[in-house]
matplotlib code that plots the C-alpha trace (Angstrom):
import matplotlib.pyplot as plt

x = [-7.6, -6.0, -6.7, -3.0, -0.4, -1.2, -0.5, 2.8, 3.0, 6.2, 6.7, 8.1, 9.4, 9.2, 6.0, 6.6, 10.0, 8.8, 5.9, 8.3, 10.5, 7.6, 6.1, 9.4, 9.7, 6.1, 5.8, 2.4, 0.7, -0.9, -4.6, -4.8, -2.9, -3.7, -1.5, -2.0, -1.5, -0.4, -1.3, -0.2, -1.5, 0.9, 0.6, -2.0, 0.0, -1.0, 1.9, 1.2, 3.3, 2.4, 3.9, 2.7, 4.1, 7.3, 5.2, 3.1, 6.1, 6.8, 10.5, 10.3, 7.9, 5.0, 3.3, -0.4, -2.2, -5.8, -8.1, -11.8, -11.8, -9.3, -10.2, -9.9, -6.5, -5.2, -6.3, -4.7, -1.4, -1.4, -2.1, 0.9, 3.2, 3.1, 3.3, 0.6, 1.8, -1.5, -4.9, -7.6, -9.2, -11.0, -8.9, -11.8, -14.6, -14.9, -11.4, -9.7, -6.0, -3.9, -0.3, 1.9, 5.6, 6.8, 9.4, 12.2, 10.6, 9.3, 6.0, 3.1, 0.0, -3.5, -6.2, -9.9, -12.0, -15.6]
y = [15.6, 12.3, 9.9, 9.2, 6.8, 3.4, 1.1, 0.2, -2.4, -4.1, -5.6, -9.1, -11.7, -14.7, -14.5, -17.5, -16.2, -12.7, -14.0, -16.0, -12.9, -10.6, -13.3, -13.5, -9.7, -9.0, -12.2, -12.9, -14.7, -12.8, -11.8, -12.1, -14.9, -15.1, -15.8, -12.2, -10.5, -11.2, -8.7, -8.3, -6.0, -4.7, -1.7, -0.1, -0.6, -2.6, -4.3, -5.8, -8.1, -7.8, -10.5, -8.4, -5.1, -5.2, -5.8, -2.8, -0.5, -0.6, -0.2, -0.5, -0.1, 2.2, 4.1, 4.5, 7.6, 6.9, 9.5, 10.1, 11.3, 9.3, 11.0, 14.5, 13.8, 12.1, 15.0, 17.4, 15.5, 15.3, 19.1, 19.7, 17.8, 14.2, 11.5, 8.8, 5.3, 3.5, 5.1, 4.6, 1.2, -1.2, -4.0, -5.7, -5.0, -1.4, -0.4, 1.7, 2.4, 4.6, 5.8, 8.5, 9.4, 12.7, 14.8, 12.7, 9.4, 8.5, 6.5, 7.9, 5.7, 6.6, 4.3, 4.9, 2.4, 1.7]
z = [4.7, 5.8, 8.6, 8.9, 7.7, 9.0, 6.1, 4.4, 1.6, 0.6, -2.9, -2.5, -4.9, -2.6, -0.7, 1.6, 2.6, 3.2, 5.3, 7.5, 8.0, 8.9, 11.1, 13.0, 13.2, 14.4, 16.4, 14.9, 12.1, 9.2, 9.4, 5.6, 3.8, 0.1, -2.9, -4.0, -0.6, 3.0, 5.7, 9.3, 12.0, 14.7, 17.0, 14.9, 11.8, 8.8, 7.0, 3.6, 1.4, -2.3, -4.7, -7.7, -6.5, -8.6, -11.8, -10.9, -10.6, -6.8, -6.2, -2.4, 0.4, -0.2, 2.6, 2.1, 3.5, 4.5, 2.9, 2.8, -0.8, -2.9, -6.2, -4.7, -3.1, -6.2, -8.4, -6.0, -6.0, -9.8, -10.1, -7.7, -10.1, -8.9, -11.5, -11.6, -10.9, -10.2, -10.8, -8.1, -8.2, -6.0, -4.4, -2.8, -0.3, -1.6, -0.5, -3.1, -3.6, -5.8, -5.9, -7.4, -7.5, -6.1, -7.9, -6.3, -7.4, -4.0, -4.1, -2.2, -1.7, -1.1, 0.4, 1.0, 2.8, 1.7]

ax = plt.figure().add_subplot(projection="3d")
ax.plot(x, y, z, "-o")
ax.set_aspect("equal")
plt.show()
């Protein structure tokens, strides 16, 4: 079961420039502003900018489905034929993320909060 799709992360090459673009789009400053991640909140949506995303195989924006059992959902997706891109791991504060590719190469992210 999911709690919905409320996070999308964009891989970016120029973090400062991407931050300026999304600040202009969302008309707000980021709530998280670190060299490894910049995050915005707008209308219940979390928008992240990841300067390491391309190196981790992200080819475009990745939607993250919020789940209560990341390992169970990841195993179910792999059993259904998805290809592992990024195994579940902690990204800080107990939050875990993982991602797979579907049969068409689309990235599907999973996120579980502590």
